[in-house]
N, C-alpha and C positions, 0 to 999 in steps of 0.2 A: 438421445445421448446415453441414456442408461443402458440400452442394448449394445451400443458401441463399447462402453466401458466393460460390460459383462463379457463380450467377446475377447477384449484385450486381456482381461484378468484370467479368463480361462486358458488363453494361449500362454500367458506368463506362468501359470501354475504347472504347465507341462515342461517347463525348462528348469534346469538346475539352478539353485540359488547361489549367487556369486558373492557370498559374504566372506569377510576376511578370516583367514585361519590364524589361530593363536596357539600358544603353548597350552599344555594340558591344564594348567592351573587357571581356573575361571571362577570368579565369585558369582554365586547365584542367590545371594541374600542381600537385603538392603542394609546400608550402614546403620548401626544401632540408633544414632540420633535421628535419622530419617524415619525409621520405624516408630520411634517415640513421638516424633512430630505428627505423624499420621494418626497415631492412637490418641494424642491430645486433641486433635481436631475431629475425632470420631469418623475417620475415613479408613476404610479397609485397605489392606496392602494390595489387594488385587486391582484396585483402581489406578495404581501407579505403575507406569512402564519406565524403566531406567536402563540405559546403556552407557558405559564409560569405557572408551577405548584408548589405550596408551599410544601416542603417536611418535614418541621418542623416549629414550631411556628405558628403565625397567618398570614393570607394572603388570598386574593381573587385571584383565578386563572384567567388567561386571555386566551381567545380563540378567535382568529381572523383568518378567512379563514382556520380554523383548520382541516376541513374534505375535503379539495381539494387535489386531486392527483397531486403531484409535483415531479420533479426530484431533489433528495437530494444531488447530487454530492457526495463528499467524506464523508459526514456525514453517508452514508450507511455503512461505515467501522465500525460504532458503533454496528450495528446489527451483523456483522460477528464476531467481536472481543468478544462481550459479549456472543454470542452463543458458541464460542470456549472455553471461560473460563469455562462455566458450563458443556459443553458436553465433552470436552477433558480433562479439569482440568488444574489448573495454572502451574503445574510442567510437563506438557506434553513435550516430546522431540521428535525430528526426528533423524534418524540415516543414515549415509552414510558409505558404506563398500567397501573394496577391497576384491576380491576373486581370487584364482588361480585354474586353471584346470589341472595343472601339478606339478611335484615335484620341490622342491627348493634345489639345490645342489651347494655348493661352491659359493654362491651369485648369482646364475643364476636360474631364473624361466624358466623351460623348458615347456613352454605352454603359454596360453593367460592370460592377466591381466584384470579382470573385475572391473569396477567401478559402483556400484549399488546405484542409487539415491533413497532416501526415502522421497523426497519432502521438505527437509530442506530449509526454507525461508532465512536463514542467513549463508549459506555455503560460507564464504568469502575467500579471498586469504590466510589470516593467518591460518584459520582452515584447508584449503586444504594443505598448507605447512606442518602443524603439522601432518596431516594424512599421507602425503608422507614420512615425517621423521619417523613415526611409521612403515611404510612399509619397510624402509631401516633398521630400528632396528630389524625387523623380518627376516633379512637375504637376502633381495632382492636388487641386484645391476643392473642386466641385465634381460630383458624380451625378450625371443626369439620369442614369438608370438605377437599377436595383442593387442592393447588397445581397449577393448570392453566396450561400454557404455550401461548400463541397465537403460532405461528410462521408464520402464513399470509400475512403481508404480501408476501413475495416468492414468485413462481412460479419455483422454482429450475431451472436448466438441468442437464443431465447432461453434465459435462465430464470429460476425462481427468485423472487424478491426476498432478500434477507432482512429480517426485522426481529432482533433477539427478544425484545420485551414489548413490542407493540406500540412504543412511543418514540420510535427513532426516525420516522419517515423523512423529516427535514434535516437530519444530522449530516454534516459533511462527510463523515467516515463511510456513509452508505452510497455516496455518489458513484454511479456506474461509469464505465469507460466510454469514450467516444473518439472518433477520428479527429474531431475538432474540440478537444477538451481545453477550455480556457479557465485559468486560475482555479482549477479544481472545482469550478462552479460554486465557489463560496462567496457569500455576502456577509460583510461585517456590520452588525447593527450596534450603534453607540448611543446610549441614553445618558444625558447629563443634566443635572439640576443646577443651573447658575443663578443662585439667589431667588429661587421660586419660579423661575422660567425653565420648564423642562423641555428639552429638545431631543429628538431622536433622528439620527442621521444614518445613512447607509452608504457603504463603500463596496464596490464602485457605484457611482450614482446613476444606476440604470433607470431610464425613464419609465419603464413598464412596472417598476416596483414603487408602489405608493405606501405612505405611512399614515395610519390612523392612530394618532397619539392620544391615549386615554390615561396616561400615567398621572397619579395623584402626587402633587408636590407636598412634601412634609417640611416642618421646620428643621433648622440645622441640628444635626446630631452626629453621633459616631457613624462613620460610613460602614455599612455591612460588607463582609467579604463576598457574599453572594446576594446582590440586591434582589428584592422581590419583584422581578419584572418578567412578564410572560409575553411571548410572541405567537400570534395566531394568524397564519397566512390564509387568505381567502382568494380564490380565483375570481377575476373580474374581467371577463372577455379575453383580451390578448395579454393581460398582465396579472399582477397579484397585488392585493391590498393586505398589508401586514398590520393587524390590530395589536397595538402594544398596550398592555395594562399592568397595573401594579402600583407600588409606592416607592418614592425615592427622596431621601432627605436632601436639603440644600447643601451644595458643595460636593455632592457625591456623584459618582458615575458608574456605569456598568456596560459591559459589552458581551456579545455572543456572536457565534458564526452559525449561519443557517444556509441551507440549499433549498430555495423555494421556486426556482425557475428550471425549465428543461434546458437541455444543452443548446438548442437552437435559439431560444429567446435570450439566454445568458450571453452566448457568443455575439449575437447581433447587437444586444444592448451594450455590451462592453466596448465593441468597436465604435458604435455611434457615440457613446459617452466620451471616449478619448478623442475621437475625430472632431467632435464639437469643441472640446477644450483646445484643440490645435487650430481651431478656426476653419475647419473644413465643413462641407455640406454634402449629404447624400439625399437626393431628391426622391428616389424611388422607394420601393417597399423592401421588406426582408423575405427571402425565400430560400429553399434548399434545392440544389441541382448540381450536377457535375459540371466542371469547367468545360466549356465548349472547345471543339477541336482547334479552331483558329485563334484562340485567345493568346495574348502575349503576357509572359511573366514580367512583372514590373517591380516586385520587391520580394525578398526571401529572408527568413530567419532560421537559424539552426539552434537546436536544443543544446544543453550541456552534454558532455560525453556520458556514456552509459555508466561509468564508474561513479559519477556524481549522482545519477538517478538511483542506482541501487543503494547508495548511502542513505538517501532520503527514505527509500522504501523500508530498509531494514532498521536503521536507527530509530525511526519514528513510526514504524509499522503502518505506512501509508497504504491503505487498501486500494484506493482508486489508482494510484500510480502502479501498484503491483498488477492490477487487472489490465491496465493499459499496456504494461510490458508483456504480459501473457499474450494478449491479442496481437501485439507487435511481432512476437515470435511466429504466431500463426500467419499473419499477413506476409511475412518475409519468406515463408517456406510453403505457402498454400499451394495445393495442386487440385486438379479437377475432381479428385475423389473426396475432397474435404467439403462438407456441407457449410461450414463456417470457420472463422478463424480460431474459435475455441477448439474445435475438432482438430484443426491443423496443428495447433500448439500441443495438444495432448499427444498426437502421433509423433511429432518431432521430438518431444521430450522423452518419450518411451524409446524411440530409436536411438537417441543419444545415450540414454542410460544403458541400453543393451550393448552398445559398442564398448562401453566401459566395463562390461561384465556385471552391472548392477541391475539384475532382474528383480523387480519389486512387485510381487503379486498383490500386496495389500494396497499399493498406491492407487488412489482415485483422485484425479484433479478435475475440479469443476471450473474454477475461475483463476486459480493460481495465487490467490491472496490469503486463503485460509478463512475468509469471511463466508463460511458455508457450513451447512449441516451434512453435506454429502462427501466432502473431502476426507480422505483416509490415508494412513500410512502406518507402518510399524516403527517402533523405536530403533530396531536393528537396521531397517532400511534407511532411515534418516541418518543414523550414525555412520553407516557405510558410505553414504553420500558425502558426509563431512570428511571422512578419511580420504576419499578420492579427491576432494577439493584441496585438502592439505598438500597433496602432491601435484596440484595443477600449476601451470605457469602463472596463473592469475590468483594464486592463493593469497598473496598480500592484499590485493584489491578486495577479494571476497571477505576475508577476515576483518579488515578495517571497516567494512560497511556495517558491521554489527554493533549494537550498543556495548559500551565499555562499562563494566560493573562499577557502580558508585560514582560514575563520571558523567555519562551523557545518555541521550536517547531514553528509551523506556526503562533502562536500568539505572538511571542517574540517582534515584533515591533508595536503591536496594544495596544491601551488603556493605554499607558504610561501617567503618570501625571493625572490619574483619580482614583477615589475611587475603581474601579474594579481591578486595577493592583494587581496581586498576589492573587486575591480572586475568580477567575473563571477558572475552568477546562473546556475548550471548544474545540470541534473538529470543524474544518473549512471545507468548501467545495467550490470548484471553477471549473466551466466550462465556456465556452463562454457565455452561457445564464443563468448561475446559480451562485448565491452566497448564502452560507448557514453557519449557526452555530448551534451546538447542544451540550449540556453538562450541567454542574452544575455551578451556580453562587450564591454568597451571596448578601443579601441586607445590608443596613447600620445598621440594627439591629443584624446582624450576623446570620440571618436565611438562610437556603440553599433552592434553587429553581432548578427545572429542567427547562431548557430553550431550545426552538427550534425556530429558525427563518430562513425561507427558502424563497428566492426570485427567481422567475423564470420570466425572462423578456428578450426580444430581445436585449435590450441595457442596461445592468446592470451597467453602469458606475457610480461610486460613491456609489455602493450598499454596499460595505464593511463598509463605514462610517454609513450607515443606520443601519446595523446589530450591529455595535458597540454601537449605540445609544440605541438599545434595552437593552443591558446589563447595560449601564449607567443609563437609566431610571428606570430599576429594582432596581439598587443599591440605587438610590436617590428617591425611591417611597415616597410619602408624608407620614409623621408620622400620620396624621389624616385620612388616607385612610380608607374607610368603609370596614373593614376586618371582616372575619368570621372564627371562630375556625373550623378546619376540624373535 
C-alpha cells in the first residue's frame, strides 16, 4: 500500500494545485487570541495549521501553515462522507439477506441457512430482530443444517492495528469493518448490586460469552459516578470468559461497552440468541462460506439511507462506520487492478477529487476514518474540499451531518455561552498527538466560512480550547477588518 500511495503522491505533485483564487488581501497570521491561547498552553505556533475561507459576503481568507502535511485525525471522515454522498448518492442503501439451500416444509428448513452480509454499517440488534422475524414469517422455525455466514462482499485489506495507548484492545471504537458487521460488534455489560446480591449481565446474551463474577458487594453508600469495576476477557476455546472484579455498593450499578468477540462469533451468536428468543432452532454448526449458487433468498433487510449513515459517522465520529463506508466505496467501484477494497476506494476518491480540480498531493488515506497514524492532508486541501462541498447539490445533507456547536454530537459541550453556539457545523478530530476541527461557521455578520484548524503536537494539552478560540475569533472578527470582495 505504501508503494501505491507513493506513486499516487508523486503523480499528483506533477499536477498544478487547484486551490481557490482569492483577492490580494490574505491574512497570514493567527488571530491574536489564538496566538495567546497557544502561548498559554506552551504550544508553538508552528504546530497549528489554520485556513478560513469566506463562502459568501466579504472577507479576507486566512492561511497559516496551510500547506504543511498533517495528521487530520477524524476530520478525515469529511473526505470519506462527502465522496460517498456524490459517488454513491444520498439514498444509497445496503442489504442483508437470508438464503436457504434446501426446501422448507412444515416450518422446517431441510438444509443450511445462509446470512449474507452486504456491508451495512448500521445492522443493529433491532434490524437483525426484524429480519429474523421476517424469516419466521416466511415459514421457518427449525433449521436442520448449519448457520453459514457469507462475509465475502468486501475484499479486506491488511492494515496495521491501531492502538493509541496500548490499553484499547477491547474498546468498541477500534472495531474493524466487516461485510457482516452486526451491532458494531458491541457487548454491553451491566453490573448491579441489588441489596448485596451483585449480578453481571451482558447484552446481547450471546451463549459463547461467559461471566466470571468476582465483584465484592459493599454496604449501601453514595453511588460512584465511575464504579470500580474491571473486565478482563479470557479466551476459552470457541468462546470468551469475562472475569469481572471490583467493588460495588448496594443499590448501585455500572455499565460499559466492550468488543471481545471476532466478527464471525459475534454475528453467529447474535443470530442464535434472537432466534432462540423467537422460538426457533438451528441444529447445525456455525461456519463461514459464500452463498451457494442455487440457494433461494427468503428474507432481506435494507439499511437506512446514506444520509442517515453519514450523520452517525460525523456527529458521533464513529470510526467503524466510517471504515465500513470507505470499503463500501471500494466494493462498489472495484476493478481487476485493485488488490483490495481499500486500494479501490483510494483510487476512486482521488479520481473524483481530480475531476473537481482538487489535486491534493498531501492527501494520504489509509482507512478513511482518521483512526490512523498514516493518514495525512494539508489544511488548505481540506478547506478546498469544504468549499467544493458548499457548492454541491448535496451541501445541505453534508453540512447537517456535522456536529452543531454547543448542541449535539462531539461538539455538544463546547462553545456554550459564546456567539458561536448553534452557528457552526464542525467535525472534530482527536488522537494522542492531534486535535482538529473542520467544517462551516458563521461570523457576527451572518456570513458563512469554511474553517480548518489542525494541531499536531506531542503534548496537545489544552489544544481543544485553542481550536475553539479559532471559531470564536472568526465570529468576533473586527467590523473594520480590511476585507476584499471575492
